[in-house]
C-alpha positions as CSV (number, residue, x, y, z in Angstrom):
1,M,133.4,-2.9,-17.7
2,S,132.1,-3.0,-14.3
3,T,129.3,-3.9,-12.1
4,E,129.4,-0.8,-10.0
5,N,130.0,2.8,-10.6
6,E,132.9,4.7,-9.3
7,G,134.4,7.7,-10.6
8,T,134.5,11.3,-10.7
9,A,130.9,11.6,-9.6
10,V,129.7,9.0,-7.3
11,P,127.0,7.0,-8.9
12,P,123.4,7.7,-7.9
13,A,121.6,5.5,-5.5
14,P,120.4,2.4,-7.2
15,S,117.1,3.0,-9.0
16,A,114.0,1.0,-8.3
17,P,112.6,-1.4,-10.9
18,P,110.1,0.1,-13.3
19,V,106.6,0.4,-11.9
20,P,103.9,-1.6,-13.6
21,V,101.8,0.4,-16.0
22,E,98.5,1.6,-14.5
23,T,95.1,1.3,-16.2
24,P,94.5,3.6,-19.1
25,A,92.2,5.8,-17.1
26,A,94.6,6.2,-14.3
27,S,97.5,6.9,-16.6
28,A,95.6,9.6,-18.4
29,Q,94.7,11.3,-15.1
30,N,98.2,11.0,-13.5
31,A,101.0,11.0,-16.1
32,A,104.2,9.6,-14.5
33,P,107.0,12.1,-14.2
34,E,109.6,11.8,-16.9
35,G,112.7,9.7,-16.0
36,G,113.2,7.5,-13.1
37,A,115.7,7.6,-10.3
38,P,119.0,8.8,-11.7
39,T,121.5,6.2,-12.8
40,A,125.0,6.5,-14.0
41,Q,126.0,5.3,-17.4
42,I,128.7,2.7,-17.7
43,P,131.6,3.5,-20.0
44,S,132.0,1.4,-23.1
45,V,134.8,-1.1,-23.8
46,P,138.1,0.6,-24.5
47,P,139.3,0.2,-28.1
48,G,141.5,-2.7,-29.0
49,A,140.7,-5.0,-26.2
50,P,141.0,-8.7,-26.9
51,G,137.7,-10.1,-27.8
52,A,136.0,-6.7,-27.9
53,P,133.7,-5.9,-30.7
54,E,135.3,-4.2,-33.6
55,Q,133.4,-1.0,-33.0
56,T,134.5,-0.9,-29.3
57,P,138.3,-1.2,-29.0
58,A,139.5,-3.0,-25.9
59,Y,141.7,-0.3,-24.5
60,A,140.9,3.4,-24.4
61,P,143.6,5.5,-26.0
62,M,145.8,7.4,-23.5
63,G,146.3,11.2,-23.9
64,A,149.7,12.4,-24.9
65,G,152.2,12.9,-22.1
66,T,150.7,10.3,-19.8
67,P,153.4,8.1,-18.3
68,D,152.9,4.5,-17.3
69,P,152.4,4.5,-13.6
70,Y,152.9,0.9,-12.8
71,G,156.6,0.6,-12.8
72,H,156.6,-2.1,-15.4
73,G,158.4,0.3,-17.5
74,P,158.4,4.0,-18.4
75,G,155.6,5.0,-20.6
76,T,155.5,7.3,-23.5
77,P,153.0,10.2,-23.3
78,G,149.5,9.1,-24.1
79,A,149.6,5.8,-22.4
80,P,149.9,4.5,-18.9
81,G,152.9,2.5,-18.2
82,H,155.2,0.9,-15.8
83,G,158.1,3.3,-16.1
84,A,159.0,6.7,-17.3
85,G,157.3,7.4,-20.5
86,T,157.3,8.8,-23.9
87,P,154.0,9.3,-25.4
88,G,151.8,6.2,-25.5
89,A,154.0,4.2,-23.2
90,V,153.8,2.8,-19.7
91,P,156.0,4.6,-17.1
92,A,158.7,2.8,-15.2
93,A,158.2,1.5,-11.7
94,E,159.8,4.7,-10.4
95,A,157.4,6.8,-12.4
96,G,154.3,8.3,-10.9
97,W,151.7,5.6,-10.3
98,P,148.6,5.4,-11.9
99,P,148.6,5.1,-15.6
100,P,146.0,7.0,-17.6
101,P,142.6,5.4,-17.3
102,P,141.3,3.3,-20.3
103,A,139.1,5.1,-22.8
104,T,135.7,3.8,-22.0
105,P,135.7,1.2,-19.3
106,A,133.1,0.9,-16.5
107,Y,133.0,-0.7,-13.1
108,A,130.6,-3.5,-12.4
109,D,129.2,-2.4,-9.1
110,G,126.9,0.3,-8.1
111,G,129.3,2.1,-5.8
112,G,132.7,3.5,-5.8
113,S,134.6,6.0,-7.7
114,G,135.9,4.6,-10.9
115,A,134.5,3.4,-14.2
116,G,135.4,0.5,-16.3
117,G,137.9,-0.2,-18.9
118,W,138.7,-2.5,-21.7
119,G,135.7,-4.7,-22.2
120,S,134.6,-4.0,-18.7
121,S,133.6,-1.2,-16.5
122,Y,133.4,-0.5,-12.9
123,G,129.7,-0.5,-11.9
124,Q,129.0,2.4,-9.7
125,P,126.0,2.7,-7.5
126,A,123.6,5.3,-8.7
127,P,124.0,8.6,-6.9
128,K,121.6,9.1,-4.1
129,P,118.4,10.6,-5.4
130,K,117.8,14.3,-4.6
131,N,114.6,16.0,-3.6
132,G,113.0,12.7,-2.6
133,R,112.7,11.4,-6.1
134,G,114.1,8.0,-5.1
135,G,111.6,7.8,-2.2
136,L,108.7,8.6,-4.5
137,V,109.6,5.8,-6.9
138,A,109.9,3.4,-4.0
139,A,106.5,4.4,-2.7
140,I,104.9,3.9,-6.1
141,L,106.5,0.5,-6.3
142,V,105.3,-0.5,-2.9
143,A,101.8,0.6,-3.8
144,A,101.9,-1.5,-6.9
145,L,103.1,-4.5,-4.9
146,V,100.3,-4.1,-2.4
147,A,97.7,-3.8,-5.2
148,G,99.2,-7.0,-6.7
149,G,98.7,-8.7,-3.3
150,V,95.1,-7.6,-3.1
151,G,94.4,-8.9,-6.6
152,G,96.1,-12.2,-5.8
153,G,93.8,-12.6,-2.7
154,I,90.7,-12.0,-4.8
155,G,91.9,-14.5,-7.4
156,Y,92.5,-17.1,-4.7
157,S,89.0,-16.7,-3.3
158,L,87.4,-17.1,-6.7
159,A,89.5,-20.1,-7.4
160,K,88.6,-21.7,-4.1
161,G,84.9,-21.2,-4.9
162,N,85.3,-22.8,-8.3
163,D,87.0,-25.8,-6.7
164,N,83.8,-26.7,-4.9
165,A,81.7,-26.3,-8.0
166,T,80.4,-29.3,-9.8
167,G,82.6,-30.5,-12.7
168,S,85.8,-28.8,-11.4
169,T,89.0,-30.5,-12.8
170,T,91.6,-28.8,-10.6
171,V,93.8,-30.9,-8.4
172,S,95.2,-29.7,-5.0
173,A,98.9,-30.5,-4.2
174,P,99.7,-32.4,-1.0
175,S,99.9,-30.1,2.0
176,N,103.6,-31.0,2.5
177,S,104.6,-30.3,-1.2
178,G,106.5,-27.2,-0.1
179,D,108.9,-29.2,2.1
180,V,111.4,-29.6,-0.8
181,K,114.8,-31.0,0.1
182,R,117.5,-29.3,-2.0
183,A,120.9,-30.9,-2.4
184,S,123.9,-28.9,-1.3
185,G,125.2,-28.9,-4.8
186,T,122.2,-27.2,-6.4
187,V,122.1,-23.5,-7.0
188,A,119.5,-23.1,-4.3
189,G,121.7,-25.0,-1.8
190,V,124.8,-23.0,-2.7
191,A,122.9,-19.7,-2.4
192,A,121.4,-20.7,1.0
193,R,124.9,-21.3,2.4
194,A,126.6,-18.2,0.8
195,L,124.0,-15.5,1.2
196,P,124.3,-15.2,5.0
197,S,128.0,-14.3,4.5
198,T,127.4,-11.7,1.8
199,V,126.8,-8.0,2.6
200,T,125.5,-5.0,0.8
201,I,127.9,-2.1,1.2
202,E,126.9,1.6,1.2
203,A,129.7,4.1,0.9
204,E,129.2,7.8,1.4
205,S,131.7,10.6,1.0
206,T,131.9,13.7,3.2
207,N,129.9,15.7,0.7
208,G,127.0,13.2,0.8
209,E,127.6,11.4,-2.5
210,G,128.0,7.7,-2.6
211,G,126.9,4.4,-4.0
212,T,126.1,0.7,-3.3
213,G,128.2,-2.4,-3.8
214,T,128.7,-5.8,-2.4
215,G,131.3,-7.7,-0.3
216,F,131.7,-11.0,1.6
217,V,133.0,-12.2,4.9
218,F,136.8,-12.9,4.5
219,D,137.6,-14.1,8.1
220,K,136.1,-14.4,11.6
221,Q,137.7,-11.2,12.7
222,G,135.2,-9.1,10.7
223,H,137.2,-8.4,7.6
224,I,135.1,-8.0,4.4
225,L,136.6,-8.4,0.9
226,T,135.3,-6.1,-1.8
227,N,136.4,-3.8,-4.7
228,N,138.3,-0.6,-4.2
229,H,135.9,1.3,-6.3
230,V,133.0,0.2,-4.1
231,V,134.5,1.9,-1.0
232,A,136.5,4.7,-2.6
233,D,134.1,7.4,-1.5
234,A,134.4,6.5,2.1
235,V,138.2,6.4,2.2
236,D,138.8,10.0,3.3
237,G,136.5,10.6,6.3
238,G,133.3,9.2,4.6
239,K,130.7,6.8,6.0
240,L,130.7,3.1,5.4
241,T,128.1,0.5,6.4
242,A,127.6,-3.2,5.6
243,T,124.2,-4.9,5.8
244,F,123.6,-8.7,6.1
245,P,120.6,-10.4,4.4
246,D,119.0,-10.7,7.9
247,G,118.8,-6.9,8.1
248,K,121.6,-6.5,10.6
249,K,123.6,-3.4,9.7
250,Y,127.1,-2.6,10.9
251,D,129.3,0.5,10.6
252,A,132.7,-0.3,9.0
253,E,136.1,1.2,8.3
254,V,138.5,0.8,5.4
255,V,141.5,-1.3,6.4
256,G,143.3,-1.0,3.1
257,H,142.7,-0.5,-0.6
258,A,144.6,-1.1,-3.8
259,Q,143.5,1.0,-6.8
260,G,145.6,-0.9,-9.3
261,Y,144.2,-4.3,-8.3
262,D,140.7,-2.9,-7.5
263,V,140.7,-4.7,-4.2
264,A,139.8,-3.4,-0.8
265,V,139.3,-4.8,2.7
266,I,137.0,-3.2,5.2
267,K,136.4,-4.3,8.8
268,L,133.1,-4.3,10.7
269,K,132.9,-2.4,13.9
270,N,131.5,-4.5,16.8
271,A,131.5,-7.5,14.5
272,P,129.4,-10.4,15.7
273,S,131.2,-13.5,17.0
274,D,129.3,-16.0,14.7
275,L,130.6,-14.8,11.3
276,Q,131.0,-17.5,8.7
277,P,133.7,-16.7,6.1
278,L,133.1,-18.0,2.6
279,A,135.4,-20.8,1.5
280,L,138.0,-19.7,-1.0
281,G,138.5,-21.9,-4.1
282,N,141.5,-22.1,-6.4
283,S,141.0,-19.8,-9.4
284,D,144.0,-21.4,-11.2
285,K,142.0,-24.7,-11.5
286,V,138.9,-23.1,-13.0
287,A,138.1,-24.3,-16.5
288,V,136.1,-22.7,-19.3
289,G,132.5,-24.0,-19.1
290,D,132.5,-24.5,-15.3
291,S,129.3,-23.3,-13.7
292,T,129.3,-20.0,-11.8
293,I,127.0,-18.3,-9.3
294,A,127.2,-14.5,-8.6
295,I,125.7,-12.8,-5.6
296,G,125.3,-9.0,-5.2
297,A,123.0,-6.0,-5.1
298,P,122.4,-5.1,-8.8
299,F,120.8,-1.6,-9.0
300,G,120.4,-1.8,-5.2
301,L,118.4,-5.0,-5.2
302,S,120.3,-6.8,-2.3
303,N,120.9,-10.5,-2.1
304,T,120.3,-11.2,-5.8
305,V,121.6,-14.5,-7.1
306,T,122.4,-15.2,-10.8
307,T,124.1,-18.1,-12.6
308,G,126.2,-18.7,-15.7
309,I,129.5,-20.3,-16.7
310,I,133.1,-19.4,-17.0
311,S,133.3,-18.0,-20.6
312,A,137.0,-17.3,-20.7
313,K,140.1,-17.1,-18.5
314,N,143.1,-14.7,-18.4
315,R,141.0,-12.0,-20.1
316,P,143.1,-8.7,-20.0
317,V,140.9,-6.0,-18.6
318,A,141.8,-2.4,-17.8
319,S,139.0,-0.4,-16.1
320,S,138.6,3.2,-14.9
321,D,136.0,5.9,-14.6
322,G,137.7,7.8,-17.4
323,S,138.2,11.0,-15.3
324,S,141.5,12.8,-15.5
325,S,142.2,12.1,-11.8
326,S,141.4,8.4,-11.8
327,K,143.9,5.6,-11.8
328,A,143.4,2.6,-14.0
329,S,143.0,-0.9,-12.6
330,Y,144.4,-3.9,-14.5
331,M,143.4,-7.6,-14.2
332,S,143.8,-10.9,-15.9
333,A,140.1,-11.7,-15.4
334,L,137.8,-14.6,-15.3
335,Q,135.0,-13.9,-17.8
336,T,131.5,-15.1,-17.0
337,D,128.0,-14.8,-18.6
338,A,126.3,-14.8,-15.2
339,S,124.2,-11.6,-15.1
340,I,126.2,-8.8,-13.4
341,N,125.0,-5.2,-13.1
342,P,125.9,-2.0,-11.3
343,G,125.8,-2.9,-7.6
344,N,127.3,-6.4,-8.1
345,S,130.8,-5.1,-7.7
346,G,132.8,-6.6,-4.9
347,G,130.4,-9.6,-4.6
348,P,131.6,-13.2,-4.8
349,L,131.7,-15.3,-7.9
350,L,131.2,-18.9,-6.7
351,D,131.8,-22.3,-8.3
352,A,129.2,-25.1,-8.2
353,Q,130.5,-26.2,-4.8
354,G,130.0,-22.7,-3.3
355,S,133.7,-21.8,-3.1
356,V,134.7,-18.2,-4.1
357,I,136.7,-18.2,-7.3
358,G,136.6,-14.5,-8.0
359,I,135.4,-11.0,-7.1
360,N,132.9,-9.5,-9.6
361,S,134.4,-6.2,-10.7
362,A,133.4,-5.1,-14.2
363,I,131.1,-5.6,-17.2
364,Q,131.3,-5.0,-20.9
365,S,129.1,-2.1,-21.7
366,T,127.4,-1.1,-24.9
367,S,126.7,2.4,-23.6
368,G,128.5,5.3,-25.2
369,G,127.7,7.8,-22.5
370,G,129.9,8.6,-19.6
371,L,129.3,8.4,-15.9
372,G,126.6,10.7,-14.6
373,G,124.4,10.3,-17.6
374,S,120.7,9.7,-17.5
375,S,120.9,6.0,-18.3
376,Q,123.0,3.1,-17.3
377,S,123.7,-0.1,-19.2
378,G,122.9,-3.5,-17.8
379,S,124.3,-7.0,-18.3
380,I,124.9,-8.2,-21.8
381,G,126.5,-11.5,-20.6
382,L,130.1,-10.2,-20.4
383,G,131.1,-9.9,-16.8
384,F,134.7,-9.9,-15.4
385,A,136.0,-11.1,-12.0
386,I,139.3,-10.7,-10.3
387,P,140.7,-14.3,-9.7
388,I,140.5,-15.1,-6.0
389,N,144.1,-16.4,-5.8
390,Q,145.3,-12.9,-6.6
391,A,142.6,-11.1,-4.5
392,K,143.5,-13.2,-1.5
393,N,147.2,-12.3,-1.7
394,V,146.3,-8.6,-2.0
395,A,143.8,-8.8,0.9
396,Q,146.3,-10.5,3.2
397,Q,148.8,-7.8,2.4
398,L,146.3,-5.0,3.1
399,I,145.3,-6.6,6.4
400,R,149.0,-6.8,7.4
401,T,150.3,-3.4,6.3
402,G,147.3,-1.4,5.0
403,K,149.1,-0.8,1.7
404,P,149.3,-2.8,-1.5
405,V,152.5,-4.2,-3.0
406,Y,153.0,-4.5,-6.8
407,P,155.5,-6.6,-8.7
408,V,157.3,-4.7,-11.5
409,I,159.9,-5.4,-14.2
410,G,161.4,-1.9,-14.1
411,A,160.8,-1.0,-17.8
412,S,158.4,1.3,-19.6
413,V,156.1,-0.3,-22.1
414,S,153.8,1.3,-24.6
415,L,150.0,1.0,-24.2
416,E,149.4,1.7,-27.9
417,E,147.6,-0.9,-30.0
418,G,149.1,-2.6,-33.0
419,T,152.5,-3.4,-31.5
420,S,151.8,-7.2,-31.4
421,G,153.1,-7.3,-27.9
422,A,154.3,-5.1,-25.1
423,K,157.0,-2.8,-26.6
424,I,159.6,-1.2,-24.3
425,T,159.6,2.5,-25.1
426,E,162.6,4.5,-26.2
427,Q,162.2,6.9,-23.3
428,G,160.5,6.8,-20.0
429,A,158.2,9.4,-18.3
430,S,159.6,12.9,-17.9
431,G,162.7,12.0,-19.9
432,S,163.8,9.2,-17.6
433,A,165.3,6.0,-18.9
434,A,162.9,3.5,-20.4
435,V,164.7,0.7,-18.6
436,T,165.5,1.4,-14.9
437,S,169.2,1.0,-14.3
438,G,169.9,-2.0,-12.2
439,G,166.3,-3.0,-12.2
440,P,164.8,-6.4,-13.1
441,A,164.6,-5.8,-16.9
442,D,168.1,-4.2,-17.0
443,K,169.6,-7.2,-15.2
444,A,167.8,-9.6,-17.7
445,G,169.3,-7.7,-20.7
446,L,166.1,-6.1,-22.0
447,K,166.5,-2.9,-24.0
448,P,164.3,-0.1,-25.4
449,G,162.6,-1.3,-28.6
450,D,162.3,-4.9,-27.5
451,V,158.8,-6.3,-27.9
452,I,157.7,-8.8,-25.2
453,T,155.4,-11.4,-26.7
454,K,155.1,-14.0,-23.9
455,L,155.2,-14.2,-20.2
456,D,155.9,-17.9,-19.4
457,D,153.2,-19.6,-21.6
458,Q,150.8,-16.7,-21.7
459,V,150.7,-14.7,-25.0
460,I,151.2,-11.0,-24.5
461,D,149.5,-8.9,-27.2
462,S,149.8,-5.4,-25.6
463,G,151.2,-3.4,-22.7
464,P,148.0,-3.7,-20.6
465,T,148.0,-7.5,-21.0
466,L,151.6,-7.6,-19.8
467,I,150.7,-5.5,-16.7
468,G,147.7,-7.7,-15.8
469,Q,149.8,-10.9,-16.1
470,I,152.7,-9.5,-14.1
471,W,150.3,-8.5,-11.3
472,T,149.1,-12.1,-11.0
473,H,152.6,-12.8,-9.5
474,K,154.4,-11.6,-6.4
475,P,157.6,-9.6,-6.0
476,G,160.5,-12.0,-6.1
477,D,158.9,-14.4,-8.5
478,T,160.9,-15.4,-11.5
479,V,159.2,-15.4,-14.9
480,K,160.3,-16.2,-18.4
481,L,159.9,-13.5,-21.0
482,T,159.9,-14.1,-24.7
483,Y,160.7,-11.0,-26.8
484,T,161.8,-10.0,-30.3
485,R,164.7,-7.8,-31.1
486,D,165.9,-6.9,-34.7
487,G,163.5,-9.6,-36.0
488,K,164.9,-12.4,-33.8
489,V,163.0,-14.2,-31.1
490,R,164.8,-14.4,-27.7
491,T,164.0,-15.5,-24.2
492,T,165.2,-14.3,-20.8
493,E,164.3,-14.8,-17.1
494,V,163.3,-11.8,-15.0
495,T,163.0,-11.7,-11.2
496,L,160.2,-9.3,-10.4
497,G,160.9,-6.2,-8.4
498,Q,158.6,-4.4,-6.0
499,R,156.7,-1.1,-5.7
500,D,154.8,-0.2,-2.5
501,G,151.5,1.7,-2.5
502,D,149.4,3.2,-5.3
503,S,151.5,6.3,-5.8
């Protein structure tokens, strides 16, 4: 699920909206070329994900031999894990980091290099059009708009003439009717305050590929918060720019990025002194049914505002572009029905007061195709955002050190479905121990075969759900784990360990 594309192939530049159909005569003489600007398809929801349609499992199956990269426990081949792994398990914290990407997730934004996961997918920006196709589409669109303006002018002249005719029943509005005062709590009021602090990000790799996403002002020093998959193409020597709604464009550089969290911080070069950071809310206090406002650049249409509600909380989401080289991202997401499409990734999800409660990151997709296809799915009312409390902690860490820090339990858990919890594997990645000797899980008395069913009060139904919940905490936090062993329910407290960096 995702709002932007990222992944193996950088998504194409956002395509322009369809052009109005011409008159029959014109259409007959000039048939439009087949296809529009290329767009990347968003992967579908991985199998088995909670709440995912039966035909689209929440998590994508992992290939055999893939260890869990997150250090929450070794993983068995075929599933990413947090420790060393046997098939289908998550590798221990010491194991190689990223776990295998979900089967068919897609990113929510239009830029970046990863696609979604579990009921969400990273939205990538459509790859830049080649041979001028994108420009052609834009030109046709402009022509259509100009024609529409001409028609409107003629219509106005005719209407004005009719107003003076005898028997006219039209009524003119007062000349000051346009001076509407909008309360600060209205959607229009919130949008007016937030838009000036939201930017459209364009990332381009050294080979010219790239995409479009969104970000927002994090502090007065010029730091912009966004998704990792939005800026991934510009990490290694690429080009990065941020454009404000007033048209001012700035070059930027990546300060730090976290693949696992799908969070990144960039900094404007020669940042203006009048930056206004968006106020950060408290995502822990959000309730299902609360109003939401999303701002972004869906399909390249910058400064787009959509509304909805919080549909669910703590939704386990694993997203990736599905490529063999990509690393999966895990989150315990806020679910919203606000319209989110490729290009929205990295943009703010606001509450009714205009405070940021999340970063739009992924969408559930019904598309069965992979990235780089000829079509791209749009919003179906299932969008997912990274809770701002978690994103803020990650961003502050990236600004301080440039590298992310992940909390771990030091045990490999299986990513297979049907385990009714997160099962600690019998063996870790590459034959290592499933439970790291002297690690958090070992000290808490956990053993291979134990099935973790709760973390504090949160139900754990799979390995990916456990990973997402652990990552909402910080290294050093103590959590209570409920697990079953030999048919008996037990509890234990675990003080989370730490893993630095994405690899």
